[in-house]
N, C-alpha and C positions, 0 to 999 in steps of 0.2 A: 212698580212701574208698569203702566199699561202696555200691552203688546202693540208693536208698531205695525202699521198697515200699509197697503199700497198707496192709499191717500197720503199718508205721512211721507212716504218715499217720493211721491210726485211733488209734494210741496217742498221738501228738502232739495230736490233736484232743480225745481223752478227757482228757488232762492240761490242755489249754486250758480246757475247759468246767468241769472240776473246780476249777481256780483261780478261774474266773469265778463259779461258784456260791458258793464260799467268800467272795469279795469282796461278792457281792450280799447274802448273809446278814448281813454286817456293816453294809451300807449301809441296809437296810430299816428297822431301828429308828430311825435318824436321820431317815428320811423320815416315819416314823410320828409322831415327836415334832414335826416341822415342819408336818405337815398341819393344816389349820385345822378341818376337819369331823371329827366323831367317827367317821363311817362311813369316811372316808379313813384315819384312824388305825388303825381296826380292820382295814381292808383290807390295809394295808401289813404289819401284824403277822401276819395270816393268810398273806400271801404269804411272809413269813419262815419260818413253820412249814412251808409247802409246799416251800420251797427246802431246808430241812433234810432233808426226805424225798428230794429230788432228789439231794442229796449222798450219802445212804445208797444210793440206786440206782446212782450212779456208782461208789461203792466196791464194790458187787456186780459191776459190769461189769469193774473192775480185777481182781477175784478170778477172774472167768470166764476172763480171758486170762492168768492167772498172774502178774500184776504187782502191786506195792504201790501203793496210792493215793498219787499225788504230782501236784501241780499244776505247770504251766508258765506263767510270767508271760504274761498276756494283756493286751497294751496296749490293745486295743479296749475291753474291759470297763472298764479303768481310766479311759479317756477318757469313756465313757458315764456312769460314776459321777461323775466330775469335773464333767460337765455338770449332773448333778442337784444336786450341791453348790453349783454356781454359781447355779442357779435358786433354791435355798434361801436363799442370801445376797442375791441381787438382788431377789427378790420377797417377802422376809419381811414378813409383816403385810399383804399386799395380797390383793385378791379373786382375783387371777390365780395365786396360789401353788399351790393344789391342782391347777389345770389344768396348770401347769408340771411339778409332781411326777408327775402321771399321764402326761404326754407323755414324761418321762424314763423312767418305768417301762416304758412301751410300747416305747421304743427298746431297752431291755435285753431285753425279752421277744422282740422280733424277732431279736435276736442269738442268743438261746437256741434259738428255733425253727429257725434256720438250722443251728446246730451239731448239735442232736439229729436233724434231718433227714439231715444228712450222715452222722452216726454210724450211723443206721439203715440207710441205703443201703449203706454200706461193710461193715457187719456182715453184711448179707445176702450180699454178694459174697464175703465171707471165710468164709461158712458158720457164723457165730457166731449161731445161732438164739436163744439166751437173751439175747444182747446186743441183737438186733433187737427182741425183746419189751420189754426195758428201755428202749431208746431210744424206741420207739414210745410207751410209757407216759409218758416224760419229755416228749416233744413234745406229747402230748395234754394233759398237765397244764399246760404252758406256754401252749398255745393256749386252754385254758379260763380261765386267769388273764387272758390278753389280752382274751378276750370279756367277762369281768367288768369290766375297766377301761373298756370302751367302752359298756357297757350300764347301769352304775349312774349315776344322775343326778348325784351329788355328785362323781363322778370324771369331770370334764369332759374332753371331747375337743374341742379347739379347731380344728376344721377347718370353717370356715363353709360351704364348698362341700359338705361331707358332711352338714351339719345338716339340709338340706331333704329328703333322701331316707330318713332313718332316724328313726323316732319317738323312740328313746332319745337319739340325737344331738341331735335338735331340742329335746328336753326339757332335756338338759344345757346346750345352747347358751343356751336361754332362761333357765335358772337363773344361768348365768354372767353374761349380759347384765343381768339384774335386779340382781345384786350390784354390777356395775360402773356401771350407768347408772340404776338405779331401775326401778320398775314400768313406766314409759313405754317401756322398751326391749323389752318382751315382744312376740313375733311371734304373730299369730293361729294 
């Protein structure tokens, strides 16, 4: 068996994230339907549209290296999506559902950020300048999506320890607590 190279790793990771993005684009409409807030529903659908753009950029990266776009099963993304589906089932109809959906979406975004960061670094080492630009754009778009999930009040981020230092987190935490416990739960 020939020795594996950085080129092989780049291609395997490209196939991995391509598969992941295809799975994510299928999962987001389900999350939108499950979300209780209208802003949450709209956010998941917007993220689906952005993910479709990511898929197009990945297809361009395949073209840059002379390969056909093809995914490679990514067990990690399958597990992250399964966790989101579990939250949809277990928290259906509860005040915590949207918070759980956002937490699931953030886990997926962190995975994407790691993959695009690796692709960017490896593309630079391999002299694939156009792929570096494409991976950088993908990572920026994913990071922007992550920022939106932590800053929109209805997209709750349930880290009580974080809530005190960031006004958006504090506001989101307060909204969550009000839904769970009523107005008496609001923090000053």
